[in-house]
C-alpha positions as CSV (number, residue, x, y, z in Angstrom):
1,E,9.8,178.8,80.7
2,V,11.4,175.2,80.7
3,Q,9.3,172.7,79.0
4,L,9.2,169.1,77.7
5,V,6.5,167.9,75.6
6,E,6.3,164.1,74.4
7,S,4.3,163.0,71.5
8,G,4.0,159.7,69.4
9,G,2.0,157.5,71.7
10,G,-0.9,155.8,70.4
11,L,-2.5,152.2,70.2
12,V,-0.4,149.6,68.5
13,Q,-0.6,145.8,68.1
14,A,1.9,143.5,70.0
15,G,4.9,143.1,67.8
16,G,4.6,146.6,66.4
17,S,6.7,149.9,66.8
18,L,6.1,153.2,67.9
19,R,8.8,156.3,68.1
20,L,8.2,158.6,70.9
21,S,9.3,162.4,70.7
22,C,10.3,164.8,73.4
23,A,10.7,168.4,72.4
24,A,12.4,170.8,74.7
25,S,11.8,174.6,75.0
26,G,13.4,177.0,77.5
27,F,16.8,175.0,77.6
28,T,19.0,172.8,75.4
29,F,19.7,169.2,75.9
30,D,23.5,169.4,75.4
31,D,24.5,169.2,79.1
32,Y,21.5,167.4,80.4
33,A,21.1,163.9,81.0
34,I,17.9,162.7,79.2
35,G,15.6,159.8,80.3
36,W,12.5,157.9,79.5
37,F,10.3,156.6,82.3
38,R,6.9,154.9,82.2
39,Q,4.0,154.3,84.6
40,A,1.6,151.5,83.9
41,P,-2.1,151.5,85.6
42,G,-1.6,150.5,89.3
43,K,2.2,150.4,89.2
44,E,5.0,152.6,90.2
45,R,6.8,154.7,87.7
46,E,10.0,153.0,86.4
47,G,13.0,154.0,84.3
48,V,13.2,152.6,80.8
49,S,16.2,154.4,79.2
50,C,18.6,157.3,79.8
51,F,21.5,158.9,78.3
52,S,24.1,161.1,80.2
53,P,26.4,163.4,78.7
54,L,28.6,163.1,82.0
55,D,30.4,160.0,80.4
56,D,28.2,159.5,77.2
57,S,26.7,156.5,78.8
58,T,23.3,154.9,77.7
59,Y,21.3,152.5,80.0
60,Y,18.2,150.3,79.5
61,A,16.1,148.5,81.9
62,D,16.4,144.8,81.4
63,S,12.7,144.8,80.4
64,V,13.4,146.8,77.1
65,K,16.9,146.1,76.3
66,G,17.3,145.1,72.8
67,R,13.8,146.5,71.7
68,F,14.1,150.0,72.6
69,T,16.6,152.8,71.6
70,I,17.0,156.2,72.8
71,S,18.7,159.0,70.8
72,I,19.1,162.6,71.0
73,D,19.1,165.4,68.2
74,N,21.0,168.1,70.0
75,A,20.6,170.4,66.9
76,K,16.8,170.0,67.0
77,N,16.5,169.9,70.7
78,I,14.5,166.7,70.6
79,A,15.0,163.1,72.2
80,Y,13.6,160.0,70.8
81,L,12.6,156.7,72.0
82,Q,12.2,154.0,69.2
83,M,10.1,151.2,70.5
84,N,10.1,147.8,68.6
85,D,8.5,144.6,69.2
86,L,6.1,146.2,71.5
87,K,4.5,143.8,74.2
88,P,1.1,144.4,76.1
89,E,3.3,144.9,79.3
90,D,4.8,147.9,77.7
91,T,1.6,149.6,77.8
92,A,2.0,152.8,80.1
93,V,2.2,156.7,80.1
94,Y,5.8,157.3,79.1
95,Y,7.4,160.5,80.4
96,C,10.4,162.3,79.2
97,A,12.7,163.9,81.8
98,A,15.8,165.9,82.0
99,D,18.6,166.6,84.7
100,A,20.9,169.6,84.7
101,Q,23.4,167.9,86.9
102,P,24.0,164.7,85.1
103,Y,25.2,161.5,86.7
104,S,26.0,158.3,84.8
105,A,22.8,156.8,83.0
106,S,22.4,153.9,84.8
107,N,22.0,155.6,88.2
108,Y,18.6,156.9,86.8
109,I,17.2,153.7,85.9
110,L,18.6,151.6,88.9
111,D,18.3,153.9,91.9
112,S,15.2,156.0,92.5
113,Q,17.3,158.5,94.6
114,Y,18.6,159.9,91.4
115,G,15.9,162.3,90.3
116,M,15.4,164.3,87.2
117,D,14.6,168.1,87.2
118,E,12.3,168.5,84.5
119,W,9.4,166.3,83.4
120,G,7.0,166.3,80.7
121,K,3.3,165.5,81.0
122,G,3.4,162.1,79.4
123,T,2.2,160.3,76.2
124,L,0.1,157.1,76.5
125,V,1.2,153.9,74.9
126,T,-1.2,151.0,74.4
127,V,-0.3,147.7,73.3
128,S,-2.9,145.3,72.3
129,S,-2.5,141.4,72.4
């Protein structure tokens, strides 16, 4: 069974840091595009960051650029999202996702037509002011 499980969410004060993890089972990350997405209350889901093995590209939404870092540990089959200098507007449920037929990373963040095959159930991040 293919599964993605996120962890690492929680409550943090503005300016703090969290590291989210995404563990995969039933498949390996090697050839998949891996992305982090988030959905804040009352808002649509948005792309946060993505890595694609198609062209080794990494892309970040403007709102998190310089503060968030995506990384992949292929040996452990775990993806991470390091989040620094968190802001109240970062409060959301964060989802990990994977696509078996990867496009360049920017496509997943900038164009909602580029979807992901597999999704986790999400982990809640709450940033207090």
